[in-house]
C-alpha positions in Angstrom: 0.0 0.0 0.0 2.9 2.3 0.7 4.2 2.0 -2.8 0.8 3.1 -4.4 0.7 6.1 -2.1 4.3 7.0 -3.2 3.3 6.7 -6.8 0.3 8.9 -6.3 2.3 11.5 -4.5 5.0 11.5 -7.3 2.3 11.8 -10.0 0.6 14.6 -8.0 4.0 16.5 -7.7 4.7 16.1 -11.4 1.2 17.3 -12.3 1.6 20.4 -10.1 5.0 21.0 -11.5 3.7 20.8 -15.1 0.8 23.2 -14.2 3.3 25.6 -12.6 5.5 25.4 -15.7 2.6 26.2 -18.0 1.3 29.0 -15.8 4.8 30.5 -15.6 5.3 30.3 -19.4 1.7 31.1 -20.4 2.7 34.0 -22.8 5.2 31.7 -24.7 2.5 29.0 -25.1 0.0 31.5 -26.4 2.5 32.9 -28.9 3.7 29.4 -30.0 0.1 28.2 -30.4 -0.8 31.3 -32.4 2.2 30.8 -34.7 1.3 27.1 -35.3 -2.4 28.1 -36.0 -1.4 30.9 -38.4 0.9 28.5 -40.2 -1.8 25.8 -40.6 -4.3 28.4 -41.9 -1.9 29.7 -44.5 -0.9 26.2 -45.5 -4.6 25.2 -46.0 -5.4 28.4 -47.9 -2.4 27.8 -50.2 -3.3 24.2 -50.8 -4.7 24.8 -54.3 -1.9 27.0 -55.4 0.1 24.0 -56.5 -2.6 22.9 -59.0 -2.0 24.1 -62.5 -4.5 23.2 -65.3 -3.0 20.1 -66.9 -5.9 19.2 -69.1 -5.0 16.6 -71.7 -6.9 16.3 -75.0 -8.3 12.8 -74.4 -8.6 12.2 -78.1 -4.8 12.5 -78.5 -3.7 10.3 -75.6 -2.1 7.0 -76.4 -2.4 5.6 -72.9 -5.4 4.6 -70.9 -6.5 6.3 -67.7 -5.4 3.1 -65.9 -2.0 3.2 -67.5 -1.7 6.9 -66.5 -2.6 6.1 -62.9 -0.1 3.2 -62.9 2.7 5.5 -64.2 1.8 8.2 -61.7 1.9 5.7 -58.9 5.2 4.4 -60.1 6.6 7.9 -60.2 5.3 8.5 -56.6 6.9 5.2 -55.4 10.2 6.2 -57.0 10.2 9.5 -55.1 8.4 8.8 -51.8 11.3 7.1 -50.1 14.8 7.9 -49.0 16.9 8.0 -52.2 15.1 9.0 -55.4 15.1 6.6 -58.3 15.9 9.1 -61.0 16.5 6.5 -63.7 12.9 5.2 -63.3 11.5 8.7 -63.4 13.1 9.6 -66.7 12.4 6.1 -68.1 8.7 6.7 -67.4 8.5 10.3 -68.5 10.6 10.5 -71.7 8.5 8.3 -74.0 5.2 10.1 -73.1 3.5 12.4 -75.6 2.3 15.8 -74.5 -1.2 14.7 -73.8 -0.1 11.5 -72.1 2.2 13.5 -69.7 -0.7 15.9 -69.0 -2.9 12.8 -68.2 -0.2 11.4 -65.9 0.1 14.7 -64.1 -3.6 14.9 -63.8 -3.8 11.3 -62.3 -0.9 12.1 -59.9 -3.0 15.0 -58.6 -1.7 16.7 -55.5 0.0 14.4 -53.0 1.5 15.3 -49.6 5.2 15.9 -49.7 7.4 15.4 -46.6 7.9 12.9 -43.8 8.2 10.3 -46.6 5.6 7.6 -46.2 4.0 9.2 -43.2 2.0 12.2 -44.2 -1.2 11.7 -42.4 -3.0 13.0 -39.3 -1.7 16.0 -37.3 2.0 15.4 -38.2 1.1 15.3 -41.9 -0.8 18.6 -41.5 2.1 20.2 -39.8 5.0 18.9 -41.8 3.7 17.9 -45.2 3.0 20.1 -48.2 0.5 19.1 -51.0 2.3 19.2 -54.3 1.6 18.3 -57.9 3.9 16.1 -60.0 6.1 18.9 -61.4 6.6 20.3 -57.9 7.6 16.8 -56.6 10.2 16.7 -59.4 11.6 20.1 -58.3 12.0 18.8 -54.8 13.4 15.4 -55.6 15.7 16.0 -58.6 19.2 17.5 -58.5 19.6 20.8 -60.3 21.1 19.1 -63.4 18.2 16.5 -63.4 15.7 19.3 -62.9 17.1 21.2 -65.9 16.7 18.0 -68.0 13.1 17.6 -66.8 12.4 21.2 -67.5 13.7 20.7 -71.1 11.4 17.6 -71.5 8.4 19.6 -70.3 9.3 22.6 -72.5 9.6 20.3 -75.6 6.1 19.0 -74.8 4.9 22.6 -74.2 3.8 21.8 -70.6 4.4 24.3 -67.8 7.0 23.1 -65.3 
């Protein structure tokens, strides 16, 4: 019985200590919470700013919607890990026609970038940024690879 009383007293002291700490630093907690809230609001408002109109002419595409989705998922898999698989990215992108690439970008949509493989819930809201496929390329490729990708997009007359 003495041990449970000791545990209770210890927990009670810790609780009082935490309450005292919060009370002592109330101003810092309010400022910190406000900064986080403002950041989340700005991030949510800017969510659609990464979406550019990539509307393919479906009569000119040479791949199906399913193929485009499969390519976009493969591109995502090649970037959503530690160490980007650049060879796979270029192998998938280079043979696509203009409208095929637009369709792949459309199917990729906007996906959360950051905390690779763990962008969900509160942590995802705090640390992940919703990006479209070209924006993912800009984050994942080296400057030299990004220039090569930019040239591919330019040749296909697609904004990068």
